[in-house]
N, C-alpha and C positions, 0 to 999 in steps of 0.2 A: 312312777316311773323313774323319777329323778332319785328317789330313796333307794330303789334297786341298784341302780347304777352305783350310786355312791358307796353303799355297803359293798357292793361287788368289787369295786375298784379296793376298797380298804381290804378287802379278804384277799384279794389277787396280791397286792403291794405285800401283806403280812405272809402269805405263801411263798412269793418269790423274793423276798427281800426288797428293800426301799430302792426304787430306781435312782440311777446314779446320772443320767441323762435324759434329754428329752425325748429320744426316741423310746427308750423303755417306756416312759409314761404313756406315750401315745400308744404303744402296744398293750399296756395294760388297761387303758380306756378301752380301746377295740375289743378285748377280751371280755370286759365287763359289759359292753354294748352287747356283744355277741350272746353271752348268757342272758341276759335280759331278754332278747328277742327270741331266743330259742325257748327259755321257759314260757314266755307269753304265747307264742305258737303252739306249743305242745298243751297248753290249757289242762295241766295236771294239778289235783289239789290234794291237800293233806299229807298223809304218809308216803303215797305214790311221789308227790311233787318233791318231798324231802329226799325219798331214795334216788329219784331221778338226778336230783341237785348233786347230790355226793359222788354218785357214778359217773356223771356229766363231768365233774371236775377232775376226777382221777383219770378219764378218758382223755381230757384235752391236755392235762399234764403229760401223759406219754405222747399224745400225738404231737404235741408241741417240740419235743426232742425230734421226732422224725422229721418235722418240717424245717427244724434248724438244720440237720443232715441236708435235707433237700435245698436249703438255702445255701448252704456251703458248695453243693455242687455248683449251683447257678454262678456262685460268685467265682469258682474256679475257670467255669466256662467263660465268664464275661472278661476274666484276666488272659484267656488264649483264643478266643473266637476269631481274631484276625490272622492269627498264624497257627490255625490248629491242623496239628498233623495227625495223622491216623491214629497212632497209639494213644495219643492224649483223647483224640474223640472216642477211641473203643473204651478208655479208663472211664470219662464221663459218662457214656451210655450204662456202663456197668453198674456205677456208683447210682445213678439216678434209678435204674431198675432195681436196685437194692432198696432204695428207699421207698419205690412204689410198692415193692412185695412186702416190706416191712409194715406200711400202711394199712394194707389191705388185710395182712394178717390179724394186726390189732384190731381192725373193724370186725373183724369175723369173731375174734376173741370176745369184744365189748357187746355185740349183738346177742350173745348167748347170755351174757350178764343182764342186757336190759330186758331181754326175754322172761328173766325170771319173776319181773314184776309189772311188766307192760304187756298189752296185748300185740300180736303182730301187726296190726294196723297203727298201733302207736310208734312201735319201733320204725317199721318203714317211713311213717311220718317224719321222724327225727333224722333217720338215714338221708331223707330228701332235703330237709333242711340243712344238714351238715353239707351234702353234696352242692348245695346251692352256694354256699360261703366258699366252698374250695374252687368251684368254678369262678368265681369272683375273684379269689386271690389269685389263680392262676392267668386271668385275664389282667391283672394288674401287673404280674411277672412278665407275661409274654408281650406287654406294651412297653417293658424298659429293656428287654433283651433281643439284641438284632441276630439275624438268622446267621448260622455258621457258615464261613466263608470255605470252599474247598480247597486243599493246599494247591499250590501254583506248580504246575509241571516245570520240571526243569529241563531248560535246552542243553542239548549235547554237541 
C-alpha cells in the first residue's frame, strides 16, 4: 500500500507540477490516498485495472476543476455571509447550481466511458465510492461554513 501511495503521489506531482506550499502537498497526498482506496475497493485486475486507472485520473482532473469552482463559491460566500444581500445571495446560488450541474454532466459523461469496459455493477460501485468521498468533503466544508444571515430590515 505504501508503494502505491508513494507512486501515486509522484505521479500526481508530475501531472500537476511540484507543490509550492504545504497545502498543495497535503492535497496531492489526499488525492493519492483516495486513488489507492478506490483501486483497492474496485478490486480490478490486469487490463481492466489499467484502463480504469487512466480514466479515473482523467475524470479526477476534470472534476478537480469543478471542485475548485465550488470552493471559489464557498470562499465568496464566506466573505459575504455576515452582510449577505439578496443580489449577492442570488448570484452565489446561481454559481453553486452551475457547478453542481457541471459535476452532474461530467459524471454522466464518464459513466458512459466507464461502461465501455466495466460492468454496470462495477460502475455503480465506483459511483458509490465517489459519492462517499463527496459526502465526506461536503461534511468538512459544512463544518467550516456558517449559515447565511438574512439581511437586516431597515427601520424607517
